[in-house]
N, C-alpha and C positions, 0 to 999 in steps of 0.2 A: 503493499500500499504506499502510495506517495504521501509524504508529509506535506501539509499545507504550508506554504511560504508566508510568513508573517510580514506584512508591510509595516514600515515604519510609520509611527504616528506623525501627522503633520499638520501645520496650521498655514492656511493661505489667506492672506490679507488682500482684499479687493479695494483698491483705492481708485481715485479718479483725477483727471486733470482739472475737474470743475464740478459743480453739482449739475445734475440732470444729464449726465453723459451716457447713462445706461447701465450703471453699476448693478442695480437691482435685477435687470433682465439677464445681465451676464451671470450674476451670481446664482440666480435661479436655474439658468440653463446648466451651469457647471454642477450645481447641486443635483438636478435631476439626472444628469448624465451619469455621476458618480453612483448614485443610489441605484440606477437601473443596470449598472455594469458590475455590481457586487461589492462596491466599496461602502462601508458603513460611514456615511458623511452626515454631518449636522451643519447648521448655519446659524450665524448670529448677526444682528445689527445692533451693537451695544448701545449706540446713542441714536435716538430717533426724534426729529422735531417735526412738528405740523402733524399731519395724519399719520395713521399706523397701517396704512394699506400695504406698504412694502413688507411689514412684519407678518401681516396676515398672508401674503403670498408665500413667504418662506414657510410658514407654518403649515400651509396646505400642502406644499411640495415635501415637507417632512412627515406627512400623514399625521400631524398633530403629536408627534413624538416629543416635542418640547412645548412648553406653555408660551404664550406671548411674552410674559415677563422673563422667561429664561432666554428667549431669542433677543429681547430688547429690555436689557436691564434698567436703562435710563431714558425715560420717555418725557418729552416736554411738548405741550400742545401749540406753543408759538413756533412759526416757521423762521427761526433765527438760529444762529450758531448756539451750540449748547452752553458755552460760557455765559452768553447773555442771560439765558433762562436760569442758570445756576445762580448768578448774582441777584437776579430778581427775587428769588426765593430764599437768598441768603442760606443757600445749601452748600455744604462742602462734600465734594466727591473726589476722592484722591485717586491718583493713577493706580496705586496699589489696589484700591478697592476694584477698580475696572479690571485689572489683570486677574484678580482672584475669581471674579464672576466668570470670566472667560475660561480660566483654568478648570473650574467645575464642569463646564460643558465639554471642553477638550478631552477630559478624562473618560468621557463616555462614549468616544467615537474613534473611528480610525483616521478621519480627516475632518478638520473643522474649517469652514469657510467663514470669514469675518467680512461683512461689507462695512466699509468706513463711512464717515460723514463728509461729504464734499471732498476736498483735496487734502494734501499733506499738512498744510498750515492752518486748518480749521482748528480754533481754540476749543478743547473740550472741557477744561477745567482751569483752575488757577494755575498758571505756570507750566501747562503742558498742552501739547497739540497732538493731532493724529499721529505725526511723525514720532512723537516720543512713545506712544502706545506701540507702534510698529517695532521700534527698538527694543522695548521691554519683552515683547513677545518672541523675538528671534525668529522670524517667520518668513516664508516665501511671500513675495509680492506680485500681484497682477495689476498692472495700471490700465484702467478703461479710459479710452479717449474717443471723442467723436471723429469720425472719418469725414472731416470737413476742412476747408481753408482755415488756417491757424493751428491745426493740431500739431503740426511739427514743432512749432515753438513751444506750445503748452506741454507736449510730451518729453521734449528734451529737457525742459526745465524741471519736470517732476522726476525724471530719471536722474538728472545731475544731483538734485537734492537727496534721493534715496542713496545714491552712491556716497555722498558726503556723510550720510548717517551710518554707513557701514553695511548696507544692505547689499548682498551679492546675488541673490537668486531672484531675478526680475523678469517678467514677460509682459508684453503688450497685448491688448485686445482693442483693436480698432472697430468701433461700432458704427456701422452705416446707418444713415437716417433717410427720411423721405426726401430731405432737401439735398440732392446731389449737385456737386459743382465740379469743375474740371480737375480739382486737386485730389479727388477720390481715386482716381487711376493711378496716381503717382505717390500718395502719401505713404503707403506701405513700403514701396521700393526705396524711397528716400530714407525713411526711418531705419530699414534694414541696413542700409550703407552706412549710416551715421552711428548707429548703436551696435557696433560689432560685439558679438557674444550674447546679445539679447534677442530672444525670438519675438517676432512681431506677427500676430495673427489677425486676420480680418473676419469679422462676423457680418454676415449679409443682413440687410434690413428685413426684419420679420414681421412688419405691420404695425399699425398703431395701437393695436390691442395685445402686443406681445407680452405685457406685464400681467396678463390674466392667465390664471392657472391653466385651464384647459388649452387655450391658444399656445402658451409657452411649451406645454408638453408635446403638442403636435409639431411645433416649429423645431423642436430639438432634433428631429430627424434630418433637418436641412444642414445643421452645423455639427453633427455628433463626431464627424471625422476631425474637424478642427479642435473640438473640446478634448478628444482623445489624445491629441498631440500636446495639449496643455497640462495633462496629468499623467506622470509616468513614474 
């Protein structure tokens, strides 16, 4: 009888070059892909501001294995940076507390996906940013960016910052949108040339309702080969 090879537990942090670039859709696609290919994956969005629709999508893809509060430990109804809400409530959330919440979920799975808030320098609490959380987790990072004019600058800035923070395992996911411009055909090629040693993957536009559970699961078939390349 062949012994089962045990995969190393890993944490993958999904950050973005900006807000609204497709992090939730990408995280959902990768989560669904992993779970349907035999990887016990879970997902978190530790900080969530505004509505909790993203959290509900992740929970549905997890078949409710986690509660909303386990997926999203720190929720604020105002659509502003978490630090603003924290200050309004005179609440103290330490970086250590965030790391402990993540650690409890990571211990329950083979792979934990973490969807970040906005970009690397979004302030989460007093004196720490998304980048500080990434450094504490010592995780792999996937940078999600819009496949549009301007993405080369935004993506290079994000990768440059990650490298300065000591992150070595980085990949790029270029998310196509309904608004295609001339740069769409060349963004991936240019970034591959400039970012030696970093994989740049392109995710095709999956429709305006791609963030809905049923649509996302059907759309997964269109990009599963790309997703398979991003988890090895």
